[in-house]
N, C-alpha and C positions, 0 to 999 in steps of 0.2 A: 739212540744218542741220549746222553744224560748231561747234566750241568753240575758244576762245582764252583763254589765261590771262595776266594781267598782275600784276606786283608794283608796289604803290603804297602810299602812307601813308594813303590814305583812299579810300573807294568813289567819292565824287564825282570825284576826280582821275583814277581809273582809268576811270570812265564817260566822262569827257570825251575821253580818248585813244581809247577803244574806239569811240565813235561817230564820231570823225573817220576812223578806219581801217576800221571794219567796217560803217559805215552807221548811220543814225539808228534803225533797227529792232533794233539789238543789244540783247539781253536779259540782265540779270544772272541768272546761274545760281547762283553761290555766292560767299561771301566768308569767309575764315578767316585766322587768323594765319599769316604766312609761316614756313616751317621755318627753323631756326637757320642753316643754310648759305646761305640766300637773304636774310637780313635786311638785308644791305648794299644790296639793290635796292629794298626797301620793307617796311613793317611788315605789310602785308596781301597775300594771294594771292587775286586776284579773277578769276573765270571768267565769260565771256560766251558766249552762243550767238548765231549769226548765219547768215544766208543768204549763201553765197559770191557770189551775183549782186549783193548790195547792198554788198559790201566794195570798198574801193578797190583799185587794181592793186598787185600786189607785197606783199600782206598775207595770206599763207596762214594756216591754222589752226595752232595749236600753243601753245608757251609763249613769251611775250614777256618778255625781260629786257633792260633798258637796257644798251647796250654789247656785247651778244652777238649773233652772227650768227643770223639767223632760220632756224628749222628748215625743211626742205623738207616739203611735204605727204606724208603716208604714201602709199606706192605702191599699197596695196590696203587693203580693209576690215580684213583680219587685221593688217596692219602698223599700222593706226590703233589697233586695240584694244591691240596690244602697247605702242604708244607711250603711250597713256593710262594703262595699268597701270603702266608704268615711271614716269611722272610722279607717279601716285598714291603709289607706294612711296617715291619720293624725298621727297615732301611729308610723308608720315606718319613715315617712318623716318629722315629725314635722309640718304637715299642708302645706308643700310646695311640690307640686307634681314634681317640676323641680329639687329638690335636689336629687342627685344620692345616692343610698344606700351605706353606708360606708362599708358594708360587701363585696363590690365589690373591695375594695382596697387589696393590697398584704397581709396586716396584717389581714384584715377581712377574706380573703380566707383561710389563714392558720388557723385561729381560727375555721372556719367552718370545715376544714379538721380534726382538732383536736377533733371535736365533740361538740363544743359549739352551742347553739341555735342561729338562725338568729338574734333575737333581742339582745341577749347578745353580739354576735360578732360585730354587728353594733355599739352598744354603746361603747364597748372597742376600736374598730377601730377609732371611731370619737374622743374619748378622746386622743388616741395616736397621731392622725393627728393634733389635736389642740396644742399639745406640740411640734410639729415640729421635733420629734425624734422617729423613728420607730425601734430603737434598741431593742434587746431582753430584756434588763434590764428594759426599759420603759414599754414594754408590760406586763412583769411580775408584775411590780408595779401597773399597772392599773387593772390587774386581781386581785391581792392580796388585793387592797384597797376596793374591792367590797365584800370580804368574811367576814361576821360578825363572831366574836369570842367572847367568854366570859369564860376565864379560871377560874377555881375554886380557890379562894384565899387560901393561907396557913392558917390553923387553929392554932390560938394561944392558950396557956394554959388557961383553964377556959372557953373557948368559946364552943358553941354548933353549930353543923351544921347537917342538915338532907338532904340526897339525896335519891330520889326515881327513880327507873329504870322502865320505861314503854315501851310498844310497842307490836307488834304482836309476836307470838311464833317463836322460832327458829332463833332469831337474835343475841343471845349471851348476854342477859341481866345478867344472873347469873355470867358468867365468867368475864364480865366487872366489875361487882360489887366487886368481889374478888380482881381483879387487883387494883382497886381504894382503897379498904380497906387496902391493903399493902402499896401502894405508897403514899397515902394522910394521912394514919393513922399510921399503925405500924412502917413504916420506919422513921416517924417523931416523934415517941413516943407519939402519940395521942391516947387516948382510943377509941376503936371501938366497936360498937354493931351492929349486923345484925338482921333484922326482915324480916319475910315473912308471907304473908297472902293470903287467898283465895285458889281456886282450881288450883294448879299447875299440870303440866303434870306428867306422870308416871316416877318415879325415880328422879324428880326434887328436892323434899324435902331431899331425901337421899344425893343427890349430894352437895347441899349447906351445909348440916350438916357436911359432910365429909370435905369440904373445911374449914369450920369454925373451926373444931377440929384441922386441920393441922396448921392453922395460929394462933390458940389459942385465938379465938374471941368468946365472948358470942353470942349465936344465939337463937332467940325465934320465934316459929311458931304459927300462929293464924288461926283458921278455917275460920274466916271471917274478912272482913275489919272493921266491927263494933267493933270486939274484939281488933284489933290493934289500932283503934281510941281511945278506952277507955284507953289502955295502954299508949299511947303517951300523952294523956291528963294529966295523973298523973305522968309522968316521968320527972325527973329533971336531966336527963343524961347530963354530960358535956363531950363533945368529938364529935366524928363522928358517926352518926347513918345512916345506909344504909337500904333501904327498897326494897325488891325484890317482885315485883308485878307479878301476873300470866300473861302469854302471852295471849293477847286478839285478836281474829279475828275481823276485822272491822264489820262483820255481827252480832256479839254478842252484841246487844244493852243493854241487861240486865246487863252484867258485866261492860260495859262501863259506864252505868248510876251509878252503885255502886262506881266505881272509881271517877267519877265526883263529887259525893256527898262527898266522903272521902276527896278529895283535896279542896273542897269548903271552903274558909276561911283560909286555911293553906298556906298562901303566903310565909311562911318561908322555905318551902320545895323546894329544887331545883329538878325539874322534867326533867330527861334526857330521851328523846325519842330515843330508840336504833334502828338504821337502818343499813342495809348492804351497805357498800361502793361500792360493785360490782353490785348493782341493778341499774336500769335506773332512770334518774331524774323523769320521769313520775311516776314510782312506789313509789319513795320517797315522792313526793308531794301528791300522793294519800294517803299514810299513814299519812302524816302530816295533811291532810285535815280531815281524820277520827278521829285522836287523838287531834284535835284542841280544843275540848271541855274540855280537861284536861289542856289546856294552858301550853304546855311544855316550859321550860325556856332555854333548850339547846338541841342540837342534838348530839348524840354520835354514831359514825360510827364504825362498826366492819368490819373485812375482808379487810382492806385497802391493805394488802399485796396480796390479791387475785384479786384486781381490775386492769383491763388493764390500766385504766386511771382514775384520780380523777375528770374529767370534770363533770360527772353526779353529784358527790357530791357537786362541786362548784355551779352548776346550781340550785340544791335543796336549798343551803344556800342563794344564791342571790335572788331567786324567792320566797322562803318560808319565809324569814324574821326572822327566829329563828337562833340565833348564835350557832356556834359549840363549843363544849367543848373538849372532848377527842376523840381519835381514837384508836381502837384496831388494832394492826399490826401483829398479829399472835396468836398462841395457847399457847405460853409460859406464865406462871404465876409466878411472876408479871411483867416480863420484857417487854412483848409486849404491851405497852401502851404509848401513846403520847398525849400531848396537841396539838391540831391542830395548825399548823404554816402556816399562809396564804401565806407567801413568798415561803416556800418550796413546798406547794401544788400547787401554781400558776406556779412555775418553772417546776414541773413535768408535768403539763397540757400543758404548752406551748412547751416544748422541747420533750414531750412524752418520758421522761426519765424513767428509771427502778426504781421502788420503793426499797429503802433500809431502813430497820427499824433503828430508833435511839434508843440508850440506854434510858431506862425510867428515870433513875436518871438525865440524861442530859436534856431530853425533859421536865421533870416536874419542873426543876429548875426555869423556867420562871413563874410558877404558883404562 
C-alpha cells in the first residue's frame, strides 16, 4: 500500500482525480487545509492510500501538484520515509523547519483542547497571531470564516426548486425533508410536492405518507429511480419539489450507481447529504468520500442538539469543501431546524458552550 497527496478545492474533486489515476479502490486517508505556500494549487491537501497494482500506468506515489513534474518513486523504504517526513515538515511548517508550530501558542493549545485537528488549530492560531489580537471575538471570527455555507434562497412565486436528500440509512433524511417542506414551502405559501423512489426501509414509506397527509402535501412513490426520472422529465411543477432517496450503505455499489445515473445531468437539483452532527469528523469525511460520486451540493447535519461539540462538524466542513445548509436541532417538526450560522457554531466550539436551539422562523429568516 502506498500514498499519494493532491491539492484541490474540495474532497470530491480530489477523489475523482485520485480514482481515475489510482484505481476505484483508492481510500481517503486524510484531508486538511493546504499550507500557505501551496494554496495556489488548491485549498485542501488530500491524501489517498492505494495499491500500486490498481493504479494506472505512470502514476507513482508521492505528492501531486498541478503543473509540477511528478516525483519519482523512492528508491528504498528509508528514502520513502525521508520523503514522507519532508512532505510533512513542508505542510506543517511551510517549508521552514525552524518555524515553531502555531498550535503551540495559547490559542493553538486551546483549539486542540476543544477538539480541533492539529492542522486546523495551527492555521487558525497563525491567522490570529497575524492579526495581533488573541481575544475570543477574533478567534471566533477566524473559525467562522473557514466554515463554508450555502443557505437555500427563498422561493419566489412561479419559481421551481428541487431538493434531494441523500446519505446512509438512519441519519434523519425523511424528518429533515418534512421540516424543510414546512419551513421553506408551506409556511411561505409555496406549493410543495414530495417524491420518494427506490427500496426504502421497513415502514419508511408509511412514515412519509403519514407526514405528507398531516401537512397536506401531495406525495408520490415510485418503485424505481427510473420511474421517478420519467415523472420529473414531464413535470412542469412550479414550487418546491422534495425527493426522499433510500438510505444507502457505502458498500452498496449497485444502488449508488443507480443514484449516480439518476443525478447525471440534473444540475438543477440541490443534493443535501445528510450526516449526524454527533459523529466524528473522520466518519463524516468517510461518508462524504463515498457519496462524492453524487456531487452533493450541501451538507445537512442532524442531531446538533445531541452533539457534545460542533468541532467535528466544523472539521468536516473545512476539510470536505462542501458547504453547509441546514441543521436539525431536535425531533420537533417543524420547529427544530436551522440554517447553519458560522458565527454561532464557531462560538460554541471555542467556548464549549451548551447548545440552545433557535426558533426556526428566526433562523430561516436569513435564508
